[in-house]
N, CA, C and O atoms as a GROMACS GRO file, in nm:
protein
  244
    1MET      N    1   0.085  -0.119   0.000
    1MET     CA    2   0.000   0.000   0.000
    1MET      C    3   0.089   0.124   0.000
    1MET      O    4   0.181   0.135   0.081
    2SER      N    5   0.061   0.215  -0.088
    2SER     CA    6   0.141   0.337  -0.102
    2SER      C    7   0.079   0.450  -0.020
    2SER      O    8  -0.043   0.467  -0.017
    3ASP      N    9   0.166   0.527   0.047
    3ASP     CA   10   0.120   0.642   0.124
    3ASP      C   11   0.124   0.770   0.042
    3ASP      O   12   0.081   0.875   0.089
    4GLN      N   13   0.174   0.762  -0.082
    4GLN     CA   14   0.183   0.880  -0.166
    4GLN      C   15   0.046   0.918  -0.219
    4GLN      O   16  -0.028   0.833  -0.269
    5LYS      N   17   0.013   1.047  -0.207
    5LYS     CA   18  -0.112   1.099  -0.262
    5LYS      C   19  -0.091   1.133  -0.409
    5LYS      O   20   0.013   1.186  -0.447
    6GLN      N   21  -0.190   1.104  -0.488
    6GLN     CA   22  -0.188   1.143  -0.629
    6GLN      C   23  -0.196   1.295  -0.634
    6GLN      O   24  -0.282   1.353  -0.568
    7PRO      N   25  -0.109   1.363  -0.711
    7PRO     CA   26  -0.119   1.509  -0.720
    7PRO      C   27  -0.250   1.550  -0.786
    7PRO      O   28  -0.305   1.478  -0.869
    8THR      N   29  -0.298   1.668  -0.747
    8THR     CA   30  -0.423   1.720  -0.803
    8THR      C   31  -0.403   1.860  -0.857
    8THR      O   32  -0.314   1.933  -0.813
    9CYS      N   33  -0.486   1.897  -0.952
    9CYS     CA   34  -0.483   2.029  -1.013
    9CYS      C   35  -0.520   2.135  -0.909
    9CYS      O   36  -0.617   2.119  -0.834
   10ALA      N   37  -0.443   2.244  -0.904
   10ALA     CA   38  -0.468   2.351  -0.809
   10ALA      C   39  -0.598   2.426  -0.838
   10ALA      O   40  -0.650   2.493  -0.749
   11LEU      N   41  -0.650   2.416  -0.960
   11LEU     CA   42  -0.774   2.486  -0.994
   11LEU      C   43  -0.898   2.399  -0.981
   11LEU      O   44  -0.998   2.442  -0.923
   12CYS      N   45  -0.895   2.278  -1.035
   12CYS     CA   46  -1.017   2.197  -1.038
   12CYS      C   47  -1.014   2.077  -0.943
   12CYS      O   48  -1.118   2.016  -0.919
   13GLY      N   49  -0.897   2.044  -0.888
   13GLY     CA   50  -0.888   1.933  -0.795
   13GLY      C   51  -0.882   1.796  -0.860
   13GLY      O   52  -0.876   1.695  -0.790
   14GLN      N   53  -0.883   1.791  -0.991
   14GLN     CA   54  -0.875   1.664  -1.064
   14GLN      C   55  -0.738   1.601  -1.041
   14GLN      O   56  -0.638   1.672  -1.040
   15GLU      N   57  -0.732   1.469  -1.023
   15GLU     CA   58  -0.604   1.401  -1.013
   15GLU      C   59  -0.530   1.416  -1.145
   15GLU      O   60  -0.589   1.406  -1.252
   16ILE      N   61  -0.400   1.440  -1.136
   16ILE     CA   62  -0.319   1.459  -1.256
   16ILE      C   63  -0.209   1.354  -1.261
   16ILE      O   64  -0.174   1.294  -1.160
   17SER      N   65  -0.155   1.334  -1.380
   17SER     CA   66  -0.050   1.235  -1.399
   17SER      C   67   0.082   1.287  -1.346
   17SER      O   68   0.100   1.407  -1.323
   18GLU      N   69   0.174   1.196  -1.328
   18GLU     CA   70   0.309   1.233  -1.285
   18GLU      C   71   0.374   1.323  -1.390
   18GLU      O   72   0.449   1.415  -1.356
   19GLU      N   73   0.346   1.297  -1.517
   19GLU     CA   74   0.402   1.379  -1.625
   19GLU      C   75   0.351   1.524  -1.617
   19GLU      O   76   0.428   1.618  -1.634
   20GLU      N   77   0.220   1.540  -1.592
   20GLU     CA   78   0.164   1.674  -1.579
   20GLU      C   79   0.226   1.747  -1.460
   20GLU      O   80   0.262   1.864  -1.469
   21SER      N   81   0.238   1.676  -1.349
   21SER     CA   82   0.298   1.734  -1.229
   21SER      C   83   0.444   1.772  -1.253
   21SER      O   84   0.487   1.881  -1.218
   22ASP      N   85   0.520   1.680  -1.314
   22ASP     CA   86   0.661   1.706  -1.342
   22ASP      C   87   0.679   1.826  -1.434
   22ASP      O   88   0.770   1.906  -1.415
   23PHE      N   89   0.592   1.839  -1.534
   23PHE     CA   90   0.600   1.952  -1.627
   23PHE      C   91   0.581   2.084  -1.552
   23PHE      O   92   0.655   2.180  -1.574
   24CYS      N   93   0.480   2.088  -1.465
   24CYS     CA   94   0.454   2.210  -1.389
   24CYS      C   95   0.571   2.243  -1.296
   24CYS      O   96   0.612   2.359  -1.285
   25LEU      N   97   0.624   2.142  -1.229
   25LEU     CA   98   0.734   2.165  -1.137
   25LEU      C   99   0.861   2.208  -1.211
   25LEU      O  100   0.938   2.290  -1.161
   26ALA      N  101   0.883   2.154  -1.330
   26ALA     CA  102   0.999   2.193  -1.411
   26ALA      C  103   0.984   2.335  -1.464
   26ALA      O  104   1.084   2.399  -1.499
   27ASN      N  105   0.860   2.384  -1.471
   27ASN     CA  106   0.831   2.520  -1.519
   27ASN      C  107   0.764   2.600  -1.407
   27ASN      O  108   0.665   2.669  -1.431
   28SER      N  109   0.817   2.590  -1.287
   28SER     CA  110   0.751   2.647  -1.169
   28SER      C  111   0.733   2.798  -1.178
   28SER      O  112   0.638   2.851  -1.121
   29GLY      N  113   0.821   2.868  -1.248
   29GLY     CA  114   0.804   3.011  -1.265
   29GLY      C  115   0.680   3.043  -1.347
   29GLY      O  116   0.610   3.141  -1.319
   30ARG      N  117   0.654   2.963  -1.445
   30ARG     CA  118   0.537   2.982  -1.532
   30ARG      C  119   0.408   2.950  -1.458
   30ARG      O  120   0.305   3.015  -1.479
   31PHE      N  121   0.414   2.850  -1.369
   31PHE     CA  122   0.294   2.803  -1.299
   31PHE      C  123   0.289   2.845  -1.153
   31PHE      O  124   0.213   2.789  -1.074
   32ASN      N  125   0.370   2.943  -1.117
   32ASN     CA  126   0.370   2.997  -0.980
   32ASN      C  127   0.390   2.890  -0.874
   32ASN      O  128   0.336   2.899  -0.764
   33GLY      N  129   0.470   2.787  -0.908
   33GLY     CA  130   0.502   2.681  -0.813
   33GLY      C  131   0.389   2.584  -0.785
   33GLY      O  132   0.399   2.503  -0.694
   34GLN      N  133   0.280   2.592  -0.862
   34GLN     CA  134   0.165   2.504  -0.843
   34GLN      C  135   0.159   2.403  -0.957
   34GLN      O  136   0.226   2.418  -1.059
   35VAL      N  137   0.077   2.300  -0.939
   35VAL     CA  138   0.059   2.199  -1.043
   35VAL      C  139  -0.085   2.205  -1.094
   35VAL      O  140  -0.179   2.229  -1.018
   36PHE      N  141  -0.100   2.183  -1.225
   36PHE     CA  142  -0.229   2.194  -1.291
   36PHE      C  143  -0.249   2.079  -1.389
   36PHE      O  144  -0.152   2.024  -1.440
   37CYS      N  145  -0.374   2.044  -1.414
   37CYS     CA  146  -0.405   1.946  -1.518
   37CYS      C  147  -0.370   2.007  -1.653
   37CYS      O  148  -0.351   2.128  -1.664
   38SER      N  149  -0.362   1.924  -1.755
   38SER     CA  150  -0.322   1.975  -1.887
   38SER      C  151  -0.419   2.080  -1.939
   38SER      O  152  -0.377   2.174  -2.007
   39GLU      N  153  -0.547   2.065  -1.908
   39GLU     CA  154  -0.644   2.165  -1.954
   39GLU      C  155  -0.616   2.302  -1.891
   39GLU      O  156  -0.620   2.403  -1.960
   40HIS      N  157  -0.587   2.305  -1.763
   40HIS     CA  158  -0.562   2.432  -1.696
   40HIS      C  159  -0.422   2.486  -1.721
   40HIS      O  160  -0.398   2.605  -1.702
   41GLN      N  161  -0.329   2.401  -1.762
   41GLN     CA  162  -0.197   2.451  -1.802
   41GLN      C  163  -0.210   2.545  -1.920
   41GLN      O  164  -0.128   2.635  -1.937
   42LYS      N  165  -0.312   2.526  -2.001
   42LYS     CA  166  -0.333   2.610  -2.120
   42LYS      C  167  -0.364   2.755  -2.084
   42LYS      O  168  -0.352   2.844  -2.168
   43ARG      N  169  -0.406   2.780  -1.960
   43ARG     CA  170  -0.437   2.917  -1.918
   43ARG      C  171  -0.312   3.003  -1.904
   43ARG      O  172  -0.321   3.126  -1.896
   44PHE      N  173  -0.198   2.940  -1.902
   44PHE     CA  174  -0.073   3.012  -1.881
   44PHE      C  175  -0.002   3.030  -2.014
   44PHE      O  176   0.022   2.934  -2.087
   45SER      N  177   0.032   3.153  -2.045
   45SER     CA  178   0.108   3.180  -2.167
   45SER      C  179   0.244   3.233  -2.127
   45SER      O  180   0.271   3.251  -2.009
   46ALA      N  181   0.327   3.257  -2.223
   46ALA     CA  182   0.459   3.311  -2.196
   46ALA      C  183   0.452   3.458  -2.153
   46ALA      O  184   0.547   3.511  -2.096
   47CYS      N  185   0.340   3.522  -2.181
   47CYS     CA  186   0.323   3.663  -2.149
   47CYS      C  187   0.262   3.678  -2.010
   47CYS      O  188   0.148   3.637  -1.989
   48PRO      N  189   0.335   3.737  -1.913
   48PRO     CA  190   0.281   3.752  -1.779
   48PRO      C  191   0.151   3.831  -1.773
   48PRO      O  192   0.069   3.808  -1.684
   49ALA      N  193   0.129   3.923  -1.865
   49ALA     CA  194   0.006   4.002  -1.865
   49ALA      C  195  -0.116   3.916  -1.895
   49ALA      O  196  -0.228   3.955  -1.863
   50MET      N  197  -0.096   3.800  -1.956
   50MET     CA  198  -0.206   3.714  -1.994
   50MET      C  199  -0.240   3.612  -1.885
   50MET      O  200  -0.342   3.544  -1.894
   51ARG      N  201  -0.158   3.600  -1.781
   51ARG     CA  202  -0.180   3.501  -1.677
   51ARG      C  203  -0.287   3.546  -1.580
   51ARG      O  204  -0.306   3.665  -1.556
   52TRP      N  205  -0.358   3.448  -1.525
   52TRP     CA  206  -0.456   3.468  -1.419
   52TRP      C  207  -0.570   3.562  -1.457
   52TRP      O  208  -0.628   3.627  -1.370
   53GLN      N  209  -0.601   3.569  -1.584
   53GLN     CA  210  -0.714   3.649  -1.627
   53GLN      C  211  -0.841   3.568  -1.611
   53GLN      O  212  -0.839   3.446  -1.629
   54PRO      N  213  -0.952   3.633  -1.576
   54PRO     CA  214  -1.080   3.559  -1.567
   54PRO      C  215  -1.110   3.487  -1.698
   54PRO      O  216  -1.097   3.545  -1.805
   55GLY      N  217  -1.149   3.364  -1.689
   55GLY     CA  218  -1.180   3.286  -1.808
   55GLY      C  219  -1.057   3.228  -1.875
   55GLY      O  220  -1.068   3.159  -1.976
   56GLY      N  221  -0.940   3.256  -1.819
   56GLY     CA  222  -0.817   3.202  -1.875
   56GLY      C  223  -0.778   3.267  -2.007
   56GLY      O  224  -0.854   3.345  -2.064
   57ARG      N  225  -0.663   3.235  -2.053
   57ARG     CA  226  -0.610   3.281  -2.181
   57ARG      C  227  -0.628   3.430  -2.204
   57ARG      O  228  -0.634   3.475  -2.318
   58GLY      N  229  -0.636   3.508  -2.096
   58GLY     CA  230  -0.635   3.652  -2.110
   58GLY      C  231  -0.765   3.717  -2.147
   58GLY      O  232  -0.766   3.834  -2.185
   59SER      N  233  -0.877   3.645  -2.138
   59SER     CA  234  -1.003   3.711  -2.173
   59SER      C  235  -1.031   3.824  -2.075
   59SER      O  236  -0.996   3.814  -1.957
   60MET      N  237  -1.093   3.927  -2.121
   60MET     CA  238  -1.118   4.044  -2.040
   60MET      C  239  -1.263   4.053  -1.996
   60MET      O  240  -1.308   4.161  -1.957
   61HIS      N  241  -1.339   3.944  -2.000
   61HIS     CA  242  -1.481   3.946  -1.964
   61HIS      C  243  -1.494   3.954  -1.814
   61HIS      O  244  -1.606   3.957  -1.762
   0.00000   0.00000   0.00000
């Protein structure tokens, strides 16, 4: 029996794969040190002005 918890997305709580977690941790500056599912990783772009916008991907709604 393993005591390790499956990592979960910081936004939706969905369990994520080790690959998704490793990608976020390897790019911790981009993801603010948090881990996200692949769907929510798409909310982050290379442009800091586009991050953390409501609706993701920089929408201004």
